[in-house]
Biopython code that builds the backbone (N, CA, C, O; Angstrom):
import numpy as np
from Bio.PDB.StructureBuilder import StructureBuilder

atoms = [
    (1, "UNK", "N", (85.172, 96.068, 102.314)),
    (1, "UNK", "CA", (86.763, 96.174, 102.582)),
    (1, "UNK", "C", (86.565, 98.029, 102.090)),
    (1, "UNK", "O", (86.388, 98.975, 102.858)),
    (2, "UNK", "N", (86.616, 98.038, 101.397)),
    (2, "UNK", "CA", (86.383, 99.746, 101.502)),
    (2, "UNK", "C", (86.468, 100.397, 102.657)),
    (2, "UNK", "O", (87.381, 101.177, 102.926)),
    (3, "UNK", "N", (85.497, 100.106, 103.425)),
    (3, "UNK", "CA", (85.209, 100.988, 104.121)),
    (3, "UNK", "C", (86.425, 100.907, 106.010)),
    (3, "UNK", "O", (86.916, 101.804, 106.695)),
    (4, "UNK", "N", (86.426, 99.634, 106.119)),
    (4, "UNK", "CA", (87.774, 99.025, 106.133)),
    (4, "UNK", "C", (89.246, 99.931, 106.111)),
    (4, "UNK", "O", (89.779, 100.548, 107.033)),
    (5, "UNK", "N", (89.746, 99.729, 104.466)),
    (5, "UNK", "CA", (91.282, 100.791, 104.047)),
    (5, "UNK", "C", (90.832, 102.360, 104.614)),
    (5, "UNK", "O", (91.190, 103.247, 105.389)),
    (6, "UNK", "N", (90.112, 102.116, 103.941)),
    (6, "UNK", "CA", (89.859, 104.089, 104.482)),
    (6, "UNK", "C", (89.700, 104.800, 105.621)),
    (6, "UNK", "O", (89.881, 106.012, 105.743)),
    (7, "UNK", "N", (89.188, 103.645, 106.872)),
    (7, "UNK", "CA", (89.287, 103.182, 108.638)),
    (7, "UNK", "C", (90.764, 103.758, 108.581)),
    (7, "UNK", "O", (91.299, 104.850, 108.774)),
    (8, "UNK", "N", (91.076, 102.734, 108.293)),
    (8, "UNK", "CA", (92.903, 102.324, 108.484)),
    (8, "UNK", "C", (94.199, 103.778, 107.873)),
    (8, "UNK", "O", (95.292, 104.256, 108.179)),
    (9, "UNK", "N", (93.032, 103.940, 106.807)),
    (9, "UNK", "CA", (94.030, 105.470, 106.787)),
    (9, "UNK", "C", (93.953, 106.241, 107.532)),
    (9, "UNK", "O", (94.856, 106.600, 108.287)),
    (10, "UNK", "N", (93.048, 106.586, 107.487)),
    (10, "UNK", "CA", (92.518, 108.237, 108.120)),
    (10, "UNK", "C", (93.352, 107.854, 110.293)),
    (10, "UNK", "O", (93.791, 108.722, 111.047)),
    (11, "UNK", "N", (93.254, 106.471, 110.554)),
    (11, "UNK", "CA", (93.812, 105.740, 112.208)),
    (11, "UNK", "C", (95.449, 106.624, 111.814)),
    (11, "UNK", "O", (95.965, 107.247, 112.742)),
    (12, "UNK", "N", (96.263, 106.610, 110.228)),
    (12, "UNK", "CA", (97.535, 106.655, 110.296)),
    (12, "UNK", "C", (97.345, 107.770, 109.735)),
    (12, "UNK", "O", (97.643, 108.620, 110.574)),
    (13, "UNK", "N", (97.043, 108.223, 108.867)),
    (13, "UNK", "CA", (96.724, 109.543, 108.766)),
    (13, "UNK", "C", (97.433, 110.565, 110.078)),
    (13, "UNK", "O", (98.429, 111.271, 110.234)),
    (14, "UNK", "N", (95.704, 109.942, 111.202)),
    (14, "UNK", "CA", (96.102, 111.000, 112.490)),
    (14, "UNK", "C", (96.795, 111.092, 113.213)),
    (14, "UNK", "O", (96.979, 112.073, 113.933)),
    (15, "UNK", "N", (97.447, 109.938, 113.209)),
    (15, "UNK", "CA", (98.759, 109.104, 113.945)),
    (15, "UNK", "C", (99.952, 110.097, 113.736)),
    (15, "UNK", "O", (100.702, 110.379, 114.670)),
    (16, "UNK", "N", (100.124, 110.692, 112.296)),
    (16, "UNK", "CA", (101.532, 111.320, 110.959)),
    (16, "UNK", "C", (100.841, 112.378, 112.408)),
    (16, "UNK", "O", (101.293, 112.319, 113.551)),
    (17, "UNK", "N", (99.311, 113.571, 111.827)),
    (17, "UNK", "CA", (99.741, 114.644, 112.416)),
    (17, "UNK", "C", (99.364, 114.571, 113.350)),
    (17, "UNK", "O", (98.192, 114.908, 113.520)),
    (18, "UNK", "N", (100.071, 114.142, 114.347)),
    (18, "UNK", "CA", (99.314, 114.044, 115.582)),
    (18, "UNK", "C", (101.198, 114.260, 116.335)),
    (18, "UNK", "O", (101.862, 114.949, 117.110)),
    (19, "UNK", "N", (101.287, 112.947, 115.272)),
    (19, "UNK", "CA", (102.348, 113.523, 116.364)),
    (19, "UNK", "C", (103.883, 115.105, 116.419)),
    (19, "UNK", "O", (104.269, 115.910, 115.572)),
    (20, "UNK", "N", (104.256, 114.842, 117.797)),
    (20, "UNK", "CA", (105.174, 115.868, 118.108)),
    (20, "UNK", "C", (106.275, 116.260, 116.562)),
    (20, "UNK", "O", (106.170, 117.264, 115.858)),
    (21, "UNK", "N", (106.954, 115.480, 116.442)),
    (21, "UNK", "CA", (108.012, 115.089, 115.333)),
    (21, "UNK", "C", (107.565, 115.675, 113.681)),
    (21, "UNK", "O", (106.540, 115.106, 113.306)),
    (22, "UNK", "N", (108.044, 116.542, 112.784)),
    (22, "UNK", "CA", (108.207, 116.815, 112.122)),
    (22, "UNK", "C", (108.080, 115.673, 110.420)),
    (22, "UNK", "O", (108.970, 114.823, 110.395)),
    (23, "UNK", "N", (107.163, 115.645, 109.228)),
    (23, "UNK", "CA", (107.215, 115.176, 107.933)),
    (23, "UNK", "C", (108.422, 114.510, 108.234)),
    (23, "UNK", "O", (108.564, 113.299, 108.398)),
    (24, "UNK", "N", (109.607, 115.732, 108.318)),
    (24, "UNK", "CA", (110.770, 115.894, 107.679)),
    (24, "UNK", "C", (110.575, 114.421, 108.344)),
    (24, "UNK", "O", (109.987, 113.416, 107.947)),
    (25, "UNK", "N", (111.675, 114.856, 110.096)),
    (25, "UNK", "CA", (111.854, 114.381, 110.823)),
    (25, "UNK", "C", (111.443, 112.556, 110.806)),
    (25, "UNK", "O", (112.264, 111.646, 110.688)),
    (26, "UNK", "N", (110.605, 112.479, 110.894)),
    (26, "UNK", "CA", (109.635, 111.135, 110.265)),
    (26, "UNK", "C", (109.466, 110.187, 108.986)),
    (26, "UNK", "O", (108.699, 109.234, 108.850)),
    (27, "UNK", "N", (110.666, 110.867, 107.830)),
    (27, "UNK", "CA", (111.585, 110.702, 107.139)),
    (27, "UNK", "C", (112.601, 110.149, 107.031)),
    (27, "UNK", "O", (113.146, 109.240, 106.405)),
    (28, "UNK", "N", (112.829, 111.139, 108.037)),
    (28, "UNK", "CA", (114.244, 110.511, 108.548)),
    (28, "UNK", "C", (114.440, 109.616, 109.446)),
    (28, "UNK", "O", (115.652, 109.406, 109.488)),
    (29, "UNK", "N", (113.896, 108.982, 110.178)),
    (29, "UNK", "CA", (113.732, 108.180, 111.025)),
    (29, "UNK", "C", (113.435, 106.773, 110.537)),
    (29, "UNK", "O", (113.548, 105.834, 111.326)),
    (30, "UNK", "N", (113.088, 106.591, 109.368)),
    (30, "UNK", "CA", (111.916, 105.538, 109.067)),
    (30, "UNK", "C", (112.552, 105.183, 107.670)),
    (30, "UNK", "O", (112.445, 104.050, 107.200)),
    (31, "UNK", "N", (113.564, 106.726, 106.698)),
    (31, "UNK", "CA", (114.846, 106.209, 105.674)),
    (31, "UNK", "C", (113.121, 105.958, 104.494)),
    (31, "UNK", "O", (113.071, 105.269, 103.475)),
    (32, "UNK", "N", (112.310, 106.523, 104.925)),
    (32, "UNK", "CA", (111.346, 107.327, 103.798)),
    (32, "UNK", "C", (110.549, 108.392, 102.555)),
    (32, "UNK", "O", (109.362, 108.579, 102.821)),
    (33, "UNK", "N", (110.938, 108.946, 101.534)),
    (33, "UNK", "CA", (110.995, 109.398, 100.872)),
    (33, "UNK", "C", (109.598, 110.167, 102.119)),
    (33, "UNK", "O", (108.668, 109.777, 102.825)),
    (34, "UNK", "N", (110.488, 111.794, 101.615)),
    (34, "UNK", "CA", (109.600, 112.594, 102.710)),
    (34, "UNK", "C", (108.101, 113.321, 101.431)),
    (34, "UNK", "O", (107.199, 114.107, 101.720)),
    (35, "UNK", "N", (108.251, 112.982, 100.751)),
    (35, "UNK", "CA", (106.687, 113.549, 99.488)),
    (35, "UNK", "C", (105.819, 111.702, 99.867)),
    (35, "UNK", "O", (104.634, 111.773, 99.542)),
    (36, "UNK", "N", (106.120, 110.531, 100.325)),
    (36, "UNK", "CA", (105.626, 109.783, 100.517)),
    (36, "UNK", "C", (104.628, 109.530, 101.651)),
    (36, "UNK", "O", (103.549, 108.970, 101.848)),
    (37, "UNK", "N", (105.849, 110.457, 102.486)),
    (37, "UNK", "CA", (105.287, 110.607, 104.133)),
    (37, "UNK", "C", (104.126, 111.148, 103.793)),
    (37, "UNK", "O", (102.958, 110.887, 103.508)),
    (38, "UNK", "N", (105.134, 112.268, 103.977)),
    (38, "UNK", "CA", (102.873, 113.425, 102.739)),
    (38, "UNK", "C", (101.912, 113.124, 102.405)),
    (38, "UNK", "O", (100.797, 113.632, 102.525)),
    (39, "UNK", "N", (102.614, 111.390, 101.492)),
    (39, "UNK", "CA", (101.188, 111.835, 101.332)),
    (39, "UNK", "C", (100.377, 110.259, 102.233)),
    (39, "UNK", "O", (99.199, 109.900, 102.253)),
    (40, "UNK", "N", (101.518, 109.689, 102.826)),
    (40, "UNK", "CA", (100.730, 108.983, 104.147)),
    (40, "UNK", "C", (99.331, 109.582, 104.808)),
    (40, "UNK", "O", (98.160, 109.214, 104.909)),
    (41, "UNK", "N", (100.206, 110.819, 105.230)),
    (41, "UNK", "CA", (99.685, 112.256, 105.586)),
    (41, "UNK", "C", (98.431, 112.808, 105.577)),
    (41, "UNK", "O", (97.886, 113.391, 106.514)),
    (42, "UNK", "N", (97.778, 112.494, 103.934)),
    (42, "UNK", "CA", (97.139, 112.678, 103.574)),
    (42, "UNK", "C", (96.139, 111.569, 103.124)),
    (42, "UNK", "O", (95.181, 111.647, 102.355)),
    (43, "UNK", "N", (96.571, 110.661, 103.729)),
    (43, "UNK", "CA", (95.751, 109.179, 103.691)),
    (43, "UNK", "C", (95.625, 107.955, 102.304)),
    (43, "UNK", "O", (94.809, 107.230, 101.734)),
    (44, "UNK", "N", (96.764, 108.274, 102.291)),
    (44, "UNK", "CA", (97.013, 106.991, 101.339)),
    (44, "UNK", "C", (97.615, 105.805, 101.715)),
    (44, "UNK", "O", (98.830, 105.918, 101.878)),
    (45, "UNK", "N", (97.161, 104.720, 101.902)),
    (45, "UNK", "CA", (97.729, 103.522, 102.419)),
    (45, "UNK", "C", (99.130, 103.328, 101.687)),
    (45, "UNK", "O", (99.712, 103.462, 100.611)),
    (46, "UNK", "N", (99.314, 102.799, 103.400)),
    (46, "UNK", "CA", (101.176, 101.953, 102.487)),
    (46, "UNK", "C", (101.373, 100.909, 102.711)),
    (46, "UNK", "O", (100.663, 100.461, 103.611)),
    (47, "UNK", "N", (102.521, 99.800, 101.998)),
    (47, "UNK", "CA", (102.383, 99.296, 101.860)),
    (47, "UNK", "C", (103.034, 97.767, 103.767)),
    (47, "UNK", "O", (103.929, 97.908, 104.600)),
    (48, "UNK", "N", (102.332, 96.994, 103.641)),
    (48, "UNK", "CA", (102.940, 96.320, 105.121)),
    (48, "UNK", "C", (104.235, 96.542, 105.562)),
    (48, "UNK", "O", (104.150, 96.188, 106.738)),
    (49, "UNK", "N", (106.034, 97.105, 105.280)),
    (49, "UNK", "CA", (106.644, 97.329, 106.070)),
    (49, "UNK", "C", (106.528, 98.202, 105.724)),
    (49, "UNK", "O", (105.342, 97.988, 105.470)),
    (50, "UNK", "N", (106.724, 99.651, 105.259)),
    (50, "UNK", "CA", (106.470, 100.539, 105.903)),
    (50, "UNK", "C", (105.434, 100.871, 106.138)),
    (50, "UNK", "O", (105.340, 102.050, 105.794)),
    (51, "UNK", "N", (104.630, 100.556, 106.502)),
    (51, "UNK", "CA", (103.225, 100.779, 108.495)),
    (51, "UNK", "C", (104.351, 100.191, 109.070)),
    (51, "UNK", "O", (104.897, 101.073, 109.733)),
    (52, "UNK", "N", (105.133, 98.881, 109.174)),
    (52, "UNK", "CA", (105.869, 98.400, 110.293)),
    (52, "UNK", "C", (107.451, 99.816, 110.723)),
    (52, "UNK", "O", (108.349, 99.427, 111.470)),
    (53, "UNK", "N", (107.477, 100.459, 110.469)),
    (53, "UNK", "CA", (108.336, 101.299, 109.781)),
    (53, "UNK", "C", (107.714, 102.884, 110.577)),
    (53, "UNK", "O", (108.274, 103.661, 111.350)),
    (54, "UNK", "N", (106.351, 102.884, 109.974)),
    (54, "UNK", "CA", (106.295, 104.149, 110.376)),
    (54, "UNK", "C", (105.379, 103.932, 112.628)),
    (54, "UNK", "O", (105.265, 104.711, 113.574)),
    (55, "UNK", "N", (105.142, 102.980, 112.468)),
    (55, "UNK", "CA", (104.606, 102.651, 113.863)),
    (55, "UNK", "C", (105.616, 102.919, 115.157)),
    (55, "UNK", "O", (105.716, 103.670, 116.127)),
    (56, "UNK", "N", (106.544, 101.404, 114.295)),
    (56, "UNK", "CA", (108.127, 102.416, 115.736)),
    (56, "UNK", "C", (108.268, 103.287, 115.680)),
    (56, "UNK", "O", (108.001, 103.951, 116.682)),
    (57, "UNK", "N", (108.854, 104.053, 114.342)),
    (57, "UNK", "CA", (108.752, 105.753, 115.057)),
    (57, "UNK", "C", (107.738, 106.666, 114.928)),
    (57, "UNK", "O", (107.880, 107.842, 114.595)),
    (58, "UNK", "N", (106.164, 105.808, 115.343)),
    (58, "UNK", "CA", (105.293, 107.124, 115.112)),
    (58, "UNK", "C", (104.956, 105.887, 117.286)),
    (58, "UNK", "O", (104.007, 105.986, 118.064)),
    (59, "UNK", "N", (105.630, 105.409, 117.340)),
    (59, "UNK", "CA", (105.326, 104.465, 118.725)),
    (59, "UNK", "C", (104.201, 104.405, 118.870)),
    (59, "UNK", "O", (103.527, 104.801, 119.820)),
    (60, "UNK", "N", (103.754, 103.672, 117.508)),
    (60, "UNK", "CA", (102.094, 103.147, 117.481)),
    (60, "UNK", "C", (102.035, 102.040, 117.584)),
    (60, "UNK", "O", (103.090, 101.409, 117.657)),
    (61, "UNK", "N", (101.223, 101.602, 117.614)),
    (61, "UNK", "CA", (100.693, 99.582, 118.364)),
    (61, "UNK", "C", (100.053, 99.926, 116.638)),
    (61, "UNK", "O", (99.380, 100.839, 116.159)),
    (62, "UNK", "N", (100.695, 98.632, 116.068)),
    (62, "UNK", "CA", (100.324, 98.772, 114.055)),
    (62, "UNK", "C", (98.789, 97.978, 114.557)),
    (62, "UNK", "O", (97.942, 98.026, 113.665)),
    (63, "UNK", "N", (98.415, 97.394, 115.622)),
    (63, "UNK", "CA", (97.409, 96.732, 115.905)),
    (63, "UNK", "C", (95.885, 97.782, 116.607)),
    (63, "UNK", "O", (94.701, 97.495, 116.782)),
    (64, "UNK", "N", (96.316, 98.447, 116.731)),
    (64, "UNK", "CA", (95.729, 99.975, 117.229)),
    (64, "UNK", "C", (95.384, 100.690, 115.673)),
    (64, "UNK", "O", (94.278, 100.315, 115.284)),
    (65, "UNK", "N", (95.741, 101.177, 115.168)),
    (65, "UNK", "CA", (95.502, 101.541, 113.410)),
    (65, "UNK", "C", (95.269, 100.864, 112.814)),
    (65, "UNK", "O", (94.963, 101.498, 111.804)),
    (66, "UNK", "N", (95.052, 99.043, 112.430)),
    (66, "UNK", "CA", (94.468, 98.387, 112.021)),
    (66, "UNK", "C", (92.552, 97.897, 112.369)),
    (66, "UNK", "O", (91.596, 97.226, 111.980)),
    (67, "UNK", "N", (93.053, 98.868, 113.392)),
    (67, "UNK", "CA", (91.257, 98.254, 114.360)),
    (67, "UNK", "C", (91.442, 97.324, 114.492)),
    (67, "UNK", "O", (90.703, 96.568, 113.861)),
    (68, "UNK", "N", (92.551, 96.663, 115.397)),
    (68, "UNK", "CA", (92.181, 95.082, 116.480)),
    (68, "UNK", "C", (91.559, 95.641, 117.406)),
    (68, "UNK", "O", (90.400, 95.357, 117.709)),
    (69, "UNK", "N", (92.709, 97.058, 118.324)),
    (69, "UNK", "CA", (92.347, 96.670, 119.652)),
    (69, "UNK", "C", (92.248, 98.455, 119.409)),
    (69, "UNK", "O", (92.406, 99.263, 118.494)),
    (70, "UNK", "N", (91.847, 98.441, 121.008)),
    (70, "UNK", "CA", (91.770, 100.554, 121.229)),
    (70, "UNK", "C", (93.110, 100.658, 121.324)),
    (70, "UNK", "O", (94.075, 99.924, 121.109)),
    (71, "UNK", "N", (92.904, 101.861, 121.737)),
    (71, "UNK", "CA", (94.428, 103.163, 122.052)),
    (71, "UNK", "C", (94.655, 102.903, 122.998)),
    (71, "UNK", "O", (95.567, 103.477, 123.593)),
]
sb = StructureBuilder()
sb.init_structure("model")
sb.init_model(0)
sb.init_chain("A")
sb.init_seg("    ")
for serial, (resi, resn, name, xyz) in enumerate(atoms, 1):
    if name == "N":
        sb.init_residue(resn, " ", resi, " ")
    sb.init_atom(name, np.array(xyz, "f"), 0.0, 1.0, " ", f" {name:<3s}", serial, name[0])
structure = sb.get_structure()
């Protein structure tokens, strides 16, 4: 279970860090505090609701971040 969670956190951090938008812009678009966005970019696991907001803002499928399908 821990390995799977680490993979999800890693895919999310990669999506955030490779995004064309700044962390500040991602914070504005999702209404998630900037410091929390920084934590996600470093590999902290968000709640399901925030994961959905992040997926929408980043244009990434939750299925891809969760490893349920390939990009």
